[in-house]
N, C-alpha and C positions, 0 to 999 in steps of 0.2 A: 496520523501517520498508519496506524494498523491497518486501516480500512483500505487506505490509497494502495499500500501495498498489496493487500490482499487482492483489491481490484485486478492487478496485474496477472493474478491467476486464474481469471474468469474472463473467457472467451467473449469479445465484443459481440454484439447482437448479430444473425443473419442477416445478410441482404435481403431487402424485400423480394418476395418470388411468389409464385402461386402456387409452388409446392407446399400446400397448405388443407387442412382438413376442415371441415366444419361441424359444429354443433347447433343444436337449436330444440326447441320444442313446439314450433309453430304458434309462437308468440313474440320470439326474438332469436337471433343466432348469433355467433362469434368464429372468428377464422382462428387458426391457431397453426403456427410453422412448425416446420420440420424438428424443431428443437424443443417443442412444448410452450412458446412464448406465445399469449393471445395479443395478434397484433391488429384486430378490428372486432370490434362489438358495438353496434348501436344500440340506445336504450333510451325510454321504456320499450321502443319496438325497431321493427326493420327500419325504418325511414327516421328514427331518432339521432341524436346527437352521437358521434361516436365518441365514448368514452376511452376506447382503446383505438387510437388512430395511427400506430407505426407504421402501417400499411402503407399510408399514405404521406406520412410525415416522418421517414427515419429519424431525423435527428440526432442527438446525442442522450436525451433522456437525463436521467439524474446515477448514473451508473457510479460516480464517484462516492456514492452516499451521502451526497449533501440533500437535504428535505427542505431547504428553505425555499422561499419564491424563485422560480427561475425563470429565464426568458426561453427556455426550452418548451417546445411545444408538441415533444413526441409523447404518448403515452401508450403502456403496454404493460402485461401482467406476466412476469417470467419466474422460474422456476430453474435456476442455472444450477450446473454442477461443476464443481472444481478442476480444473485442469481437463476441460472436455475433449473427447476424442473422438465419439461418433455418436450417433442416434439412430434409433429403429421406430417406425410409427406404423400403426395400423387400427382400423377397427375391430372391436368385438363383433365376430362375425354376426351379420343380418340385424345389427343394432347403429345408434347413432352415438354411441358410446365410443370415444377414441382413447387410444392409450399409446403414452411416449414414453420410450426407454433413451435413457442417458447414461453414457459410460466416460470415465475417465481414463488416463492413459494407463493406469495400474490395473485396468478391468473393473473397478468398481462400479457399480450401478444403482440407478434410481428408476422407479416407473412413476408416470404420471397418468391419472384417470381423469379426464374431462367430459362433462356432458352436461345437459339443460334437462333437469326432471320433467317427464311427462308419463304419467300413467293415470288409469282410471281409478277415482277415489269418491265416494259418497255421490254416486251418481251422475259425475261429471269427471271432464279431463282436469286433472291437475297438472298445470303448465306455468309455475309461478316465475315471476322475472328474478332468476337465481341461476349463478354459474357454479356449479360444484367442482372442485378441483381436489384431487386424493393426490398426495405423493407417498411412497413407501421405499424403504432401501431392498435391494433385490440380491447386490453382493457387496461385501465387504460393508464398510462405515465411511460413506462418502461424505464430503461436505459439500454444501448446497448453499444458494443466497437466493432469496424469496426478493423479487424487485416487482412491487404493485404502484405503478406510477399512473395515476387515475386524472384526467381533465375532463373538465365541461367547456362547452360554448366553443365546439370546433377547435379543442386545443388552446383557447385564448385565456381560459380560467382554470387556476390550480385551486382544488378544495380546500375548506378548513377540515383539518382533521381532530376529532375529538377520540377518546380512549375509554373503553370501559374495561370489565374485566377478562372478558375473552372477546372483544371485537373492537372494531374501528369503524367510526362513522367519517364518509366521505360528504360534507355537506356542500352543497351548491345551491345557486338561486332558485333553481326550478326542480332538482331532482338531488335527494339524499340516499346513497348507498350506505350498506352496513356488509362489513367483512366478518362473518362469524368463523372462528377460526380455534384449533386447540395448539397452534405452533406459537412460540415465543413472541409476542407482540413487540418487545424490544427490539429482536432481532429483524422484525419486518419493518421498524419506523427507522432503524439506522442502516437497514440494507446489511447488516452484519452476516458475515457466514457462519454457519453452524453445522455440526456434524449430525447429520440424520440418522439417529439410532430406530425410530419407531415410524409408524405411518401418521401423517400429518392431513389434517383436511381444511379446506378454505371455501366456505360459502358466502359468495357475493351477490347481494341482490337488495329487495326494499328493505327500509328501515325498520325493521320488526325483529322483536325477539323470538327464538326458536322453542318452540314447545317441549322438545327434548333436547338430550344432550347432542354435541355436536358430532361427534363419532358415531353416534347411534343415527343421527338423522342422515348425514352422508351415505352412509352404508345402506340405509334401507331406501333412501332415493336411487341410489344405483341397482340394487336388486330390483325395484320396482320399475324402472326405467329400461333395462335390458329386458326384462319379462315383456314389457309392452312390446318393443320395438322386436323383439323375437317373433311373438304371436302376430302382430301386424303382418310381418313379411312371409311367415306362414301360411298365410291366408292369399297371398299373391298366386295369381296363375301364370307362371313362368314359362318362357320357352326352354325347351332341352338343353340346346347350346347357350354358353356364355351366361350361366346363370349368376355368378357372382356379380358380373359388372350389370346385369339388368337390376338386382336386387338394391346395389349400391345407387343406381341410377335413381330407382324408384324411392329410396329413403331420401335422397337429396330433392327431388321433386317435392316430396310431403314436407320437408322441413321448409320449404318455399310458400308453404300456405300460413296466411294469418290468420287463423282460425276463429278468432273474434269476428270479423267481417265476412270471412269466405274468401277475400283477395289473394292474389298469387304474386309474387315479387318475381320479376324477370332476373333478378339477380340479389346478391346481400351487399354489392358494393357499388362505391361512385368512382369515376375517374379514372381507373386502369385504363390506359390509353388502349385504342384497338391495334395500334402498330407503334413500335419505338419513336418518340419525338413527333406523333402525326398532331398531336393537340385534338384528335377525336377522343373526347373525354368527356362520358356521360354519366347521369346518374339514374342509375336502373331500379333503384329501392322501392318502385312504384308497379302497379297493377296495369299491364298493356293488355288490352282484350285479346288480342292476336295470340300472344306469346301463353297466356292463360287457357285459351281454347287448345293449344297444342299439349300442353300440359294434361289436361283433364282426359284430352283423347288417349294419350300414351297410358296415362294410367287405368284408362278403362279398358284399354287393351290386355291388362293385366288383371282384371277384374277388381280393381281397386275404386269403388264408387264414391267412397265415403268424401273424398276431397271434391269430387263431382257436384255432390249435394251441397257443400259448403261454399262452393263456387257460384252455385246456382242463387244462393241468398244473396249474394254481393251483385251478381249479375242482374237479378230481378229488380233491385233498387236501382241499377244504371239507368235500366229499360224505363220505369216508372218515371223518373227524374227527368229523362230526354222529352216527355209527353210528345213523342211522334217526330221530334224535330233533331237536331245534329247531335251526334253521339262522339265524345272526345276519343282518340285512340288509346288513352291513357287516362287515370285517375289515382289518387291517393289511395293508401290501403284501407284509409277510413270515409272511401268516396269522396275524398276533398276533388273539387274541381281546380283550383287555382295551385298551381304549383310552379310558381315565378321561379325562373332560372337565374340564379347568381354564382359570383365566382368568389372562392375563399383565398384572396390574394396572399393572405399569411402563410398558406400552407405550401410546400415544396412539389408536394405529388408524389406520385409512385415513383420511385427511383429518380425523384428531382424533376419529373416530365409533368408539370401542370399543364393547364389549369386543373384545380380542384371545383368542380362543379356541384350545387346543390338545386334541387328542383330540376325540371326539364321542358324546354320551350316546346318541345313536341306536343303538349297539352293544348296548345293553340291551333295547330295543324287539322286541316281536313284531310283526313284518310279513309278513303271511302270504302276501304275493305273491311272496316270496323263493323260494316253492318253484317256483313258475312261471317265474321268471326264470332258475333252475337247471336246468331240465329245458330249456326253448327255447335256452338257451345251449348245451348240452350235444347238441341233437338233430341238428344238422348232421352231427356226427361219425360217424352211423350211415348217413349216407345219400351222404356226399359221396367218391366214389373218388379224389378230388385228393391226400386228405390221407395224410400217411405214417404215421400211426398210426390206423387207423380203427376206432372202439368197435364192441364185440362183446357177448358174451352177459354176461361179468362184469360191465361197465360198465353194462348194463341192470339188471341184478339192484341194483346199487347205486342207480341212479335210482329205481327201484320203491320203495325207502324213502323216497325224498323226495315219491314219488307218493303213498303212503300218510300223510304228515303232511298233503299238500295236502288230501287227502279228508277227513282228521278236522278240519282248521281252516278251511275255506274259509268256513263259516258262524259263526265265532266272532270276537267283539271282538279289533280290533287298532289300531295306532296308523296304520295307512295308509302309502301309499306317499309322503304329503308329510310324515311324521314328526311328527305333532301329538303335543304333550309331555303334553296335560293332559285330554285325552279318547279314549276307544276307541268305536268302534262296528263293525258288520259292514260294512266299506267293500266297494261293489262292485266296485272296481280290484284288492282282494285276492281276492275271490271268483272274479273273472275269469280271474286268473294261476293260481290254483288250479285252476279248469278246463281252462287251456290245458297244464298240467302232466298231466293225466289224459288229454286228448285225444293229446296227443304220445305220451305212452307207447303208447297204442293203436296210432299210426302207426307206432312203432318195433318193435314187437311183430309188426306184420305184413310189415315187412322182415326181420327176424329168423325168420319161419316160425313164431311162436308163438301161433297163433289162439286158443286158451283165454285166454292172456294180453292179448291183443287184444281179446278180448270183455270181460274183466274191466275193462280200463280204459276201455272206450267205453261200458260199462254205467254207471260212475261218471259220466264227461262229460255223458252225455245227463242222470242226475239231477241233475246240479250245473246246467246249462244250463238245464234247465227252470224250477229254482227262482230262477235269477238275473232271469231274464228275468219271472218273476212277481214276486218282491219287490223288485227294483230300479226297475221301474217305477213312477211317480209319474202317476195319472190327475190331480192338481191341476196337475202343472207340465208335462203331456204331455211327458215327457223321463225318460230313466234319470237317476235320483238317485243322489248320491254314496255312500248306505247303503242297507241293506235297511230299507224301510219309511220312509225319509227323504224330502224336500221337497226338500232343498239341491242346488244344482248343482256338478258337478264335472267340469273338463276331462278327467280320466283316463278317464271312460266312453268317450271317444272311441278308445280303445286295443282295444274292443271289435271293429274291423274289422282292425286291426293284427294281432291274433291269429288271424283268422277265426271268430271267435264269432257273426256276425250278417252278414247280407247287407248291403251298404251301402247298397241299393235298399228296404231293409226300412222302411216308414212311420215306425215308431216311431224307426229311427234317425234318418232325415231331421229327425223332429219335434224329436229331441234336438238336432242340430246347430242346428237354427232358434233353441231356447231358450238354449243356448249362446252363440249370438251376440248375442243380444239382451241377456244379462245379465251376461256375461264379458266382453265384448268392448269394447276403447276404440280405434275404428278399426281398422286391421288387427291391433292386439296382443290377445293372450287371457291374462286372469289365471288362476290356478290355480282357485280356486273362490271362492264368494260369501260363504260364511258366515265370520264372525271367527274367528281363531284365538287362540293363547297373546297375540298381539302386538298383536290387532285385526283390521282387513280388511285384505288386502292391497294395495300401491299400486301397485307394478309390475308388468307382463306377465312371465310366464315364459315363455323364448323356446320351450322345447321344446313347450308347449300351443301355440302360436301355429303350430309346425310339423305340430302334430297336426291342427290346424283345415285348415291347406294341404291335407295327406293326405286328410281326410275330403272337404274341396269336391271333391276332383280325382275322387274315388271315386263320390261321387253325381251327378257329372256337370258339377258348376261349375267347369269348369276355368279359365275364364277369369279367373274370380274369384280362383282360388287361385294362378294366375299374378301376379295383380295384389298379392296378400298377399307372395308370394314375394319380387317385386321390394322391396317396403318391408322385408322382413328383409334382403336383401342390401345395401340401404342403411343399416341399422343399424350393419353391420360396422364395423370400426376402419379404418384406413387400411392395412392389413396382410391384411384379411380374417378378422379373428378375432372371435367373438362371446364374451361372458361368461354368465351365468346369466338376467339379468333387463335388460329395457329400460323406461325409463319413459315411458309413453304419450305427455307432454307435452313432455317436455325431448328424448327421444330419447336419452339418456345412457345407457351401458351401465352397469349393476350387479350384485352378485352375483359369487361365484368368478369364477377368469379363467385360461387359457381354459376353457371349461365344454364338458366332453365332449358333454352332450348336447346344446347348441345346435349345436355343429358337426356331430352325428350329423344333426341336423334338415335341416342347409343339403344333406347328400349324397341324404337320403332324399327332398327336395323335387324336386332337380333330376332324379334317376333317375325318378320318380314323372311329372314335367311336361315333361321334354324331348321335343323331336321325334326320330323313330327316325333311327338313322344313313342307313338306306337311303333316306330322304325327301331327302337332300343328297348323298350320297357314290354 
């Protein structure tokens, strides 16, 4: 009876939203809502089982204190304050350490610190599968409740819980987790509220004993992790303007790296709808070669080449594995080729908007732009003298196999970069990236002093360029269309200047920008394309397209307009500076998987393009 009456004094969980922060250590990640509740965390890696799944299965949890087996499938890790009034949340500057303050109605407060340890130790990066939560009182003597409801098998299995002197074990069929804590275990198990008089620490991770004390370990991990991220951020070559936005974007991109293999995930989540009730729900916890290329390109612009070197390890394995043949648009982060798509019908989905999908059918697609993304992603390794492992003749020969695929397929129908599931065309963006593959191979050959190979690839690139310019142009629309001989408009043609295909001042490109602004833009925001797809016409703006628009406007001399649109995109971020995949042009709400690497890339690219130079102020 006491627990039930106490529960009334604790606010119900916040509705799922993308007002969240991300923590991680390049091995796994977790998403934390504005009240300090961990609502998403996949273990043992990005594409694993979500042991905390409240983001896509709000449910009711076990907030009444009942720890018996329950049909509730929601799982989360909350640290709640009694009589909740308000919260504040921020990142420790230039780090991936998140702080959340909760206050009650009488002004008493607590501070929660969340992070995943990452630092250099014993000649390697220490990045254990460990979540660290530290909570301390900051005003008064507030009463809190710790609710750790952990589930396995996509919410279908409740773990067996065993207790030690200072730990709880959560035993599953495939994974066992241990919570080491100096908080009262009885209160954790019963979800009994208690007065917080001192700091408590929670370390959730592998089923291993700590070598040192709980508080000492948590404190050391925090100090070392803060130091690591500050030193990492210090080495970035950032633009003069929008520095905080760029640093946050860069850290978020770094957190998307699965350092073990070098893969880069497109986002941390699955099945956040691209628009309300649209069923455009996809699993993005894998490595798309397209997205990964843009990530390393953005980080390279800030002189962060470590991620590139890690990614090149992964990419070289993809190239060798293909043996000169078809390359998939995406792979698992462990180089898995098979990512069968299925629906978790027992889960309600984000705000009840299912389906929840696991796996991604796009791995079966033919998306010919992938060949350009491979070569573009690898090209810097032949030019950059800073790299520990520069590419040479052997790597060039492997890339030539990719180039041959580009030359064979650039004018063949495919699913396109937007991964259309029910129609194929000769997409302009696919042909464009195939051209980029051949163009860059020609440039690489010159660096390697191979004039005959340079001429060979330059010849391919020239023929492809002439045909793209001829067949992608629509006289009717006075713009480059989304496919050869087509008339529909598509924002992806803006990549023509990103890869150096056309002079941005070319009248045809300027006319294309004007047409796209007329037919694809809702104020500052830009949709992907105008033609209906498998689910009808797109409702939300695709953030990376808006950033492509910003880049195009800046390059053709409309810098003032570009800066105004960039200001709108910065305002569209959540309270921690993060973006998802899409923005609703009417409500301004974020939709789509989160945090989206494409979108965070756009922040960096726009800031670098638009910022005043350092020597203008310093």
